[in-house]
C-alpha positions in Angstrom: 0.1 -0.1 0.1 1.1 3.3 -0.7 1.4 6.0 2.2 -2.0 7.9 1.4 -3.7 4.4 1.3 -2.5 3.3 4.5 -3.5 6.8 5.8 -7.1 6.2 4.8 -7.2 2.6 6.0 -6.2 4.0 9.6 -9.1 6.7 9.3 -11.3 4.0 9.1 -10.8 1.9 12.6 -8.5 4.5 14.6 -11.7 5.1 16.8 -11.9 1.1 17.4 -8.5 0.0 18.2 -8.9 0.7 21.7 -11.6 -2.1 21.9 -8.7 -4.8 21.5 -5.8 -3.1 23.8 -6.6 -5.7 26.7 -5.6 -8.4 23.9 -2.4 -6.3 23.4 -1.9 -6.0 27.1 -2.1 -9.8 27.4 0.1 -10.9 24.6 2.3 -8.0 23.8 2.5 -5.9 26.8 5.4 -7.5 28.5 7.8 -6.9 25.7 6.6 -3.2 25.6 7.3 -2.8 29.1 10.8 -4.7 28.7 11.5 -2.5 25.8 10.2 0.9 26.8 10.0 0.7 30.4 13.3 2.0 31.4 14.1 4.7 28.6 15.1 8.4 29.1 15.7 11.5 27.9 14.1 12.8 24.8 11.9 10.1 23.3 10.5 9.6 19.9 7.9 7.5 19.2 7.6 6.6 15.7 3.8 5.4 14.3 2.8 5.8 17.7 -1.1 5.3 16.6 -3.4 5.6 19.5 -0.7 5.9 22.0 -0.4 2.1 23.1 2.9 2.8 24.2 3.0 5.6 26.3 1.5 3.6 29.5 4.8 2.0 29.4 7.0 5.2 29.6 8.6 6.1 32.4 7.0 9.7 33.5 10.3 11.6 33.5 10.6 11.1 29.5 10.3 14.2 27.0 7.6 12.5 24.6 7.5 13.1 21.0 4.8 11.1 19.1 4.8 10.8 15.5 2.0 9.1 13.0 0.8 9.2 9.2 -2.7 9.3 10.8 -4.5 12.3 11.9 -7.0 9.9 13.3 -4.8 8.0 15.4 -3.0 11.1 16.6 -6.7 12.5 18.1 -6.9 9.5 20.0 -3.0 9.3 21.2 -4.0 12.8 22.5 -7.0 11.4 24.5 -4.5 8.6 26.0 -2.2 11.4 27.2 -4.6 13.3 28.8 -6.0 10.1 30.3 -2.3 9.0 31.3 -2.0 12.5 33.0 1.2 12.6 30.4 2.7 15.7 28.4 3.8 14.8 25.2 4.0 16.6 21.7 2.3 14.8 19.0 2.8 15.3 15.2 1.5 14.2 11.9 4.5 12.9 10.2 5.7 10.1 7.7 8.2 8.0 9.1 9.9 7.6 6.2 11.0 11.1 6.1 11.1 12.3 9.5 11.2 16.1 9.7 14.0 16.4 12.5 17.3 17.1 12.3 20.0 14.9 13.0 21.0 13.4 16.5 17.9 14.7 17.8 16.5 12.2 20.3 18.1 9.9 23.3 15.8 7.4 22.2 13.9 6.3 19.7 11.0 3.8 20.1 8.5 1.7 17.7 6.0 -1.2 18.1 4.4 -3.1 15.4 5.3 -0.6 12.7 7.8 -2.2 10.4 5.0 -4.3 8.8 3.0 -1.2 7.6 5.7 0.9 6.2 5.9 0.9 2.4 9.7 1.2 2.8 10.8 -0.1 6.3 14.2 0.1 5.6 14.1 3.7 4.9 12.1 4.5 8.0 14.7 2.2 10.2 17.4 4.3 8.2 15.6 7.7 9.7 15.1 6.5 13.3 18.8 5.7 13.2 19.7 9.0 11.6 17.6 11.2 14.3 18.9 9.1 17.1 22.1 10.4 19.1 25.2 8.7 18.6 25.4 7.5 22.7 21.3 7.1 22.3 19.3 3.8 21.2 16.7 2.3 19.3 14.2 -0.1 20.8 11.6 -1.7 18.6 8.7 -4.4 19.3 8.2 -6.2 16.3 6.1 -9.1 14.6 6.3 -11.5 11.9 6.1 -15.0 11.1 5.9 -17.6 13.7 8.2 -20.6 14.1 5.5 -22.7 15.0 4.5 -24.7 11.7 0.7 -24.4 12.4 0.6 -20.6 13.4 3.1 -20.1 10.3 0.7 -22.0 7.9 -2.4 -20.2 9.4 -0.4 -16.8 8.7 0.2 -17.5 5.0 -3.0 -18.3 4.4 -4.7 -15.3 5.7 -1.5 -13.1 4.8 -2.6 -11.5 1.5 -6.3 -11.0 2.9 -4.7 -9.3 6.0 -2.7 -6.8 4.2 -5.5 -5.9 2.0 -7.5 -5.5 4.9 -4.9 -3.5 7.1 -1.9 -2.7 5.2 0.1 -5.4 7.4 2.8 -7.6 6.1 2.3 -10.6 8.8 4.8 -12.8 7.5 7.5 -10.3 7.3 10.9 -11.6 8.9 11.7 -8.5 11.2 15.7 -9.7 11.5 16.0 -9.6 7.8 14.3 -6.1 7.7 16.6 -4.7 10.2 19.7 -6.5 8.9 18.9 -5.0 5.4 18.6 -1.6 7.1 22.4 -2.1 8.0 21.6 -1.3 11.8 24.1 -2.4 14.4 21.9 -4.5 16.8 23.0 -4.4 20.6 20.1 -7.2 21.5 17.6 -8.8 20.1 15.1 -11.4 21.5 11.9 -13.5 20.3 8.8 -14.8 22.1 5.5 -15.3 21.8 6.1 -18.8 19.4 8.4 -16.9 17.4 5.8 -14.0 16.4 7.3 -11.3 18.7 10.9 -10.2 17.8 12.7 -7.1 19.8 15.6 -5.0 19.2 17.7 -2.6 21.0 19.8 -1.3 18.4 22.7 1.4 18.3 22.8 4.1 16.2 25.4 3.8 13.6 26.7 7.1 11.7 27.7 4.7 9.0 24.6 3.7 7.6 23.6 4.8 4.4 20.7 7.4 4.1 
């Protein structure tokens, strides 16, 4: 899907996503907590959506969230208010972040590379705007390493992409490797569906 098609798709269900957050907390919450619970400084949440990551962040961070969808951002603003958090939200394409180099201490993103038309460009942009002594934290999903689950994903992959613009069977490690990023730590869980990354910015990566 193109960026405009993804934006249109998000507009249709942004107001309904909160209904499924209990499932996210049940299955993915512990991965978000592990990756985002101890970040600090100026933090950029890329493709923040309705603000699902916000509850896992320390209260002390200086939060900036970006998303391509104004409808998602409207819901993220409500989330900030509900949590009593301060933050700045901006409509922006992750593949062309409108920030100078070395703008953030930490960059986070969850379940996002599967939707970017060019995930490598988006990852390189995260690398560019993160300070050299900062870190990039990702929680991503992809094809399970358990046969029956993987076969179900394969069967539904095209329909899932057509509905939500999500590449359900991507291989997150391959995407990160193709972007040329320096992975400090990576883990896999939830039957191989979830992969987490802690990445050290690399100024040698081609932009």
